[in-house]
Each structure stands twice: as C-alpha cells, then as structure tokens.
N, C-alpha and C positions, 0 to 999 in steps of 0.2 A: 371365733369368727367363725362366719358363716359359712356355707359352700360359695356366694359369690362375693361375701367381703373383700375375698384381694383385683376385685374386677370392676372399672371404674362404672360398669351398666351394664344391663341386661342383656343387652346385644352383642358385648365381644364376648362374651360366653359364646351364646347362639355361633357367630361370627365363625368365630375361630374354630369349633365341634362340626360346620362347614366346610370348612378349606380342609380339616383333616382329613372327611366325608370325601372329597374331590382327588387329592393332593392320592387314596388308598384305594379311589377304587378308581386313579386312570386304564384305562382299556380294557374295564371287567367292559360285558354286556350282561342285559338281561335274557334271556328265550326270546322273545319277539328281537332281538336286533339293537336295541335303545340302552342309552348308552347305562352302565346301572344308575349312575348319581340319582338321572331321574326315579328314581324310586323311591330311597331318602325321603325327596324333594319332591316326593307328592303326598308322604308321612304326615313327614312335617305341616304337607300344605293341609291336609284332613285334618290334624288335632287340632289349629286354628278353625277350621269350619266349626268343627260338632263342641268344642271350648274356646269361645272367646277370651278366657279369662288367662290360655295356653299364655300368653304374651308376656302375661306375668311369674310365666314357671321360668325359668332356662334350661333347668339341669332338666327338664323333662324333653324339650324342643333341643339341644343339646344332644342327650342317650336318641334323641330319635330320628339327632342324622349320622349316628357313631350304632348303629342298633345292629346294624353288618358284622365290623370293624372285625373284628374279636373272630367272629367266626371264619370269614372270607378273609382276610388283609394278612399284611404280615405287620400290621400295627401290634404297638404291646399296649398292655394295663397303664404304664409308666404315664405313655406318652396324653391317652387319654386322662389322665389329672393331670399330670400339668398343663397342657390345653385347658381345663374346664374344669371337675370339680369329682371329688373322690365317691359322692355322691350318684354325679354321672357315670360314671363305672359302677359301682353298686347296682344302675337301673340296664345299664350295654349287660351287664353279667348274666341279669337274671332272664336277658332275652335268648342269651345266648345258645344255645343249641348246645350237649352236652354228646361227643361224639357216638361214647359210648352205652351208656342208657341209650340212647336212640337206637342204636342197634338191639341193643337186650329188651327192647321193651317194643319196640315201632313204635312211626311217624305219631299215628291217631294216637294209642295210645298213650306219650311219652307228650304228645304238644296237651292231653288232657290229663294229668297229673302236674303240665309247668302252666298252665295256667288258676292252678287251684293251690297253689303256693304260693303264687312272685307278683308283688305288695302290687297297687291302684296305680300307681305310676307306670309298671312294667308291665302291667298289664293292658291301659293304653295305648302305652307300643302294639303292645303285639296285637291289639285289638287292630288296631292301623296298618298294619303290617297286613293280618292276615286278610282284610277287604280288600287294600289292593290287591294286593294274588290271587284274591276267587275276582274279580273284575276282568282277568282277562280267562274265565274258561269257558265262555263265546269260542273266545277264538284260539282254543289251543284243544290241545291232540285232547279225542273224547276220551279213549280212556285211563290216562293222565289227570284227567279235570276230577275224572268216576271217584277216584282216589283222595284224590284230594279235596274235593268237598264231599265224602264220604270219614276223611280226616277232619275236615274242619265241623259234622257234624256232631262227634267226636267230642271238641275239646268246645262251640255250646249246651254240649247235654251238660259238663265237667261245670261251668260257669254255677251251674243250677245250685251249686252249691254253695254260690253267694250273690243271696238271694238281693244286696244291700249297695250293689252298686252305682256310682255317682251318677250324671244324666251325663253326657260326654262315654260314659264308658256303654249303658243302653242303646244309643243316640247305634252308637260303630254295631254294635251285634245284631239290628235288629237291620240296617244295612246289607250285614253280610248276609242273611238269613235273606233278606230278595233276593239276593245276587245267588245267593244257590238254592234257592226254590225256582228259580228264570230259567236258570240250565238246566235243572232237574227236568224241567217242565217239557221244552225245549228236545230236553233228548228222548222221554217219553213219547212226543209229538212224533217227532220225528227220526228216532232212532240212533244219529247223532246227534 
C-alpha cells in the first residue's frame, strides 16, 4: 500500500496536515508578532509557486505544513503518521534540528551538514523555510540578521556538493541568494 492509498484523495492528507499544524501552532507567534501558522502556510504557497506539480505530491505539502511541529510543539511522531503517512514523518524528521548536534557544531556548520545529508524532498522544504526566514532580514535586528546571513551562506556553499538539484530547488537557492545579497548590500551601504 502506498503512502497515499489510505486516503480518498491527495487533498485530504494535506488538509489533515494543515489542521494538525493549526492546532499545534495555535497561540504561537513569530518574532514579528504574526501568528506562527503563517510561516508553514507561506512555505506551502512558496512550494506551489516554484513547483506547480507539487500539488501531486501531498506527502511533501503535508511535511511542509508540519515541518516545525516536532521541534516546537507537543505533537508526537505517531500523530503525524496517523494523520498523514510514515513518509511525511520521515521528511519532518529530516528537517527537524537535533539540539545536541546543533549545540556541538554551531548553527551554520550544523545546517551545512544537514543539507548535504537530507533527501531532495526534505531539502525542498528546508530551502522554502530558509527563504521565508531570509525574506525578513531587512526588518530584523542587524546583528542577528548578519549571523543568519552567514549561516545561510554556509548552507548555500554546502549545496555545491549537490550539483544536480531539481529546478524548484535551484529557483529557491537563487531566491535565497538574492535576499541575502540585498540585505548585505544594504548593510554595507548604510551600516544598518
């Protein structure tokens, strides 16, 4: 039985994932005060923009909705499986940070290693996540934003080890590079 066979259609899996994300991220906010659920929604929308065929890949869309739930909420792996699929859980686990490794390696090196190791489905979500986060650099605290831009550059450099990435991945990489370059240019020109 395939991952999707237990569901009547693709949309049901994605709808279940969205409902779980809404439930578990309820009351959470981003640094700018917006409801946290807007972050996974933005990533799902971004993936649909860079890959119109993603609508035929419900496991990836479900994982995009749930990508931060293991790390930031009380959801269990079994709840993800029960409401989506084992493959969705596998992707979510790949994009979830390991706090022990993160502390030991430092954020930039950890993320660089992670993007070398995860599969293409997880990488697509990781790139969408990174793009959504770097799109806030212009309005973020400059010191934090400079650190984040540096970590992002380490991540992008690590992707040189994966030259045959699909087109949606390459589009997201270009978009990330543009955001980081615009931010760094602004800092260079204005000092802030």
